[in-house]
N, C-alpha and C positions, 0 to 999 in steps of 0.2 A: 471318863468324860473328857471333853476337849473344849478349849476356848476357840471359838470360830472367829474368822476375820470379818470385821464390819465394813460394808460398802459405805463409802463416804460421798456426799454431795460434792461435785456435780456428776457422779457416775450415772450414766443414762439408764443403767439396769434398774435403778431405784424407781423409774417411771413405768416399769413393766407390771401389768396386772398379773395376779397369781391364779393358779389353777386349783380346783377343788381337790381335796384329799379324799382318796377312795380306798387306800390300802393302809391299814393300821397295824402293820406287821412289826416284827422286832427291830428292823432297821429304822422304822419311823419312831418307835419308842426311844431308841438311842439318839436320834436327831433331836427329839423334844428335850431329852436330858442335856444334850450338848448346848442347845439353844438356851436353856435355863442357866447352865453353868456360865455361859457367855454373858447373860444378863447380870448374874450375881458378881461377875468379875468387874463390872463397871460401877464405881461407887455412886450410890443414890439412884440407880436405874430402876424404874418401876415397870417397864415394859419393853418388849422386843418382838419383832415380827420376822418371820422366815425370810422375806425378801431382803432384809438388812444384812443377811449373811449369804446372799446369793442363791437361796433356794426359793423358787417361785411357786410355793404352795400356800394355801390359805390357813396359816398357823400363826397365832400370836399368843404371847404370855403376858399376863399383867398381875402384879402383886403390890398393892399400896399398903399392906398391913403393917409395914415397919413403922408407920406413923399412926399411932392409935387414935389421933383426933379425927381421922378420916373414916367414915362408915364404909365398910367394905365386905366383900365376899371371900377374902383370903386369896390364896394363890389360884389364879384362873388359867387354865389351858383352854384356849379358844380355837377350835378347829372348824373351819367353814362357818365362821360367825356371821350372823345377820341381825342387824338392829331392826326390831319389829315394832317398837314404840319409842317415842321420844317426846319430851316437852321442855319448855323453857329454854332460854338462851342466855349465855353469859360470856363475856370476854375474859380470857385468862392467859397467863404466860406459859409457854411450852418450850421445851428443849428436846433434843433428839440425839441419839448416839451417832446417827448418820450425818448430822449437821453440828459437829462439836463446837464450832466457834460462835454460834449465834443462838439466841432465844427470840421468841416473838409472841405477840398477842394474837390469839385466834378465838373466834366465836364458836362455841360448842353447845350442844343441848346440855341442860343441867341434870336431867335424869333420863335414863334409857332402860329399855328391856332388850336384852340380847339373847338369842338362841344360838347355841353352838354345840358341836360334839366335843367330848373330852378326848384325851389321848388314846383311849380305847375304842372310840367311836360312839359312845353313848350320848344321846341328845340331852343337853342341859339347858336350863333357862335361868338367867340372872337378872335381877333388878339392881341397877347401879345408879349412884347419884354422886354429885359433886366431883371431887378429884378422880375417883375411880371411873366415873362415866367419861370424863375428859380423857383419861389414859386409854380406856377401851376404844373410844372413837379415834384417837390418834393412831393406835396400832392397826385398827381396821383400815384406816386410810392407806397405810403401807401396803396392805394386801391389794388395794385398788390402784397402786402406782402413784399415790399422792404423798407429799411431804407437808409438814406444817407450813413451810414456805409458800405453798400453793393456796393456803387459806388465811394468810395474814390479813388482818383488818385493813391495814395500810402499809404498803412497802416503805413509805417515807417515814411514818411515825411509829410503827409497831414492830420493827426489827432492831434487835440490840446485840452488840458484841457481848459475848459471854465473858464475865470477869474471871480471870485466873488468879487464884490466891496462892502466894508463895508460902511454903511451910516454914 
């Protein structure tokens, strides 16, 4: 497995919409493994999308299970995901591997139902709420060429420099 390079804002490639995955071959399986290895390499990272590493296919990974207080579905491989139901809205703080110096407040649905294929192409359906729902929506935005910066509640009041703590 390999650690892939992360595209960083303001790279214009991050604004590119991704294409549907149609081939679930061995090369695709290797890419999904490399994408997850890249996610795991970033401390505290709960999600990553293929466009963040310069591959413009509709693939995102989410795993919020490291924090047991968040209800979750475990490790999610979301290929060609589509949110089919949503309800409620709540403002919450988000960060992003592609925007390492900032966090911001974004409105998101509090619960969603998402349908997606898994890494082998089998259709799955997940009910997500709270932090997991936020993370899934954030990663799906990447597939549509959107960053959390595009969804800030207020550019003046809801964008914050990320604190860097010295060891």
